[in-house]
C-alpha positions as CSV (number, residue, x, y, z in Angstrom):
1,M,9.0,24.0,23.3
2,Q,12.5,22.8,22.4
3,V,11.2,19.8,20.5
4,A,8.9,22.0,18.4
5,Q,11.8,24.3,17.5
6,Q,13.8,21.2,16.4
7,V,11.0,19.9,14.2
8,V,10.6,23.3,12.6
9,Q,14.4,23.5,12.0
10,L,14.4,20.0,10.4
11,A,11.4,20.9,8.3
12,A,13.1,24.1,7.0
13,E,16.3,22.4,6.2
14,G,15.0,19.2,4.5
15,G,13.2,18.8,1.3
16,I,10.4,16.5,0.2
17,E,12.9,14.0,-1.0
18,G,13.6,12.6,2.5
19,I,9.9,11.7,2.8
20,T,9.3,10.4,-0.7
21,D,12.5,8.3,-0.8
22,G,11.2,6.3,2.1
23,I,8.1,5.1,0.2
24,Q,9.9,4.0,-3.0
25,P,10.5,0.3,-3.2
26,D,13.9,-1.0,-2.7
27,W,14.6,-3.1,-5.9
28,A,17.6,-5.0,-4.3
29,V,18.5,-7.8,-6.7
30,F,16.0,-6.6,-9.3
31,G,17.7,-3.2,-9.6
32,A,19.3,-4.4,-12.9
33,I,15.9,-4.3,-14.8
34,G,15.4,-1.4,-17.1
35,T,13.8,1.9,-16.3
36,K,10.8,1.1,-18.5
37,A,10.2,-2.2,-16.7
38,R,10.3,-0.4,-13.3
39,I,7.8,2.1,-14.6
40,I,5.5,-0.6,-15.9
41,V,5.7,-2.6,-12.6
42,G,5.1,0.6,-10.6
43,V,2.0,1.5,-12.7
44,V,0.6,-2.0,-12.4
45,M,1.2,-1.9,-8.6
46,A,-0.4,1.5,-8.3
47,G,-3.4,0.3,-10.3
48,A,-3.8,-2.8,-8.0
49,V,-3.6,-0.5,-5.0
50,L,-6.3,1.8,-6.3
51,F,-8.5,-1.2,-7.2
52,L,-8.1,-2.7,-3.7
53,L,-8.7,0.6,-2.0
54,G,-11.9,1.0,-4.0
55,S,-12.9,-2.6,-3.1
56,A,-12.4,-1.8,0.6
57,V,-14.6,1.3,0.2
58,V,-17.3,-0.8,-1.4
59,G,-17.0,-3.3,1.4
60,A,-17.4,-0.5,4.0
61,V,-20.6,0.6,2.1
62,H,-21.9,-3.0,2.4
63,I,-21.2,-3.0,6.1
64,R,-23.0,0.4,6.5
65,V,-26.1,-0.7,4.4
66,G,-26.2,-4.1,6.2
67,N,-26.2,-2.5,9.6
68,Q,-28.9,0.0,8.6
69,Q,-31.2,-2.7,7.2
70,H,-30.3,-5.2,9.9
71,N,-29.1,-7.6,7.2
72,T,-26.3,-9.8,8.6
73,M,-25.5,-11.3,5.2
74,E,-24.7,-7.9,3.7
75,T,-22.7,-6.9,6.8
76,K,-20.7,-10.2,6.6
77,K,-20.1,-9.6,2.8
78,G,-18.7,-6.2,3.6
79,Q,-16.5,-7.4,6.3
80,T,-15.1,-10.1,4.0
81,M,-14.5,-7.5,1.2
82,V,-12.7,-5.1,3.6
83,A,-10.5,-7.8,5.1
84,S,-9.5,-9.3,1.7
85,S,-8.8,-5.9,0.3
86,L,-6.5,-4.9,3.2
87,L,-4.7,-8.3,2.9
88,G,-4.3,-7.7,-0.8
89,L,-2.9,-4.2,-0.2
90,F,-0.4,-5.6,2.2
91,A,0.7,-8.2,-0.3
92,V,1.0,-5.7,-3.2
93,A,2.9,-3.2,-1.0
94,S,5.4,-5.8,0.1
95,M,5.8,-7.4,-3.4
96,S,9.4,-6.3,-4.0
97,T,10.4,-7.6,-0.5
98,L,8.7,-10.9,-1.2
99,F,10.3,-11.3,-4.6
100,G,13.7,-10.5,-3.0
101,I,13.2,-13.2,-0.3
102,V,12.1,-15.8,-2.9
103,Y,15.1,-14.9,-5.1
104,G,17.4,-15.2,-2.1
105,F,16.1,-18.6,-1.3
106,G,16.7,-19.7,-4.9
107,I,20.4,-18.8,-4.8
């Protein structure tokens, strides 16, 4: 009961900024680029994430249809699409970290 009260108290005191600040990329050494460039990079990354999520959904549909029709080729195609989409999502989500690491190796 005490934990629930603490959670309620923390939720009442904090705003949404505490949650949304955690999902924004840390630009690190690339913080010097302009605001417009950050917006463009963010829009491109968001578009890529939406495309990859859509691709994962299509892959799931292929798995479902392949299982219903007992078509192993369709199921395998769906599994490949889902796996590659999730791998791409991981790469896009960690793009700023990867660029920071590569930049750090270059120094």
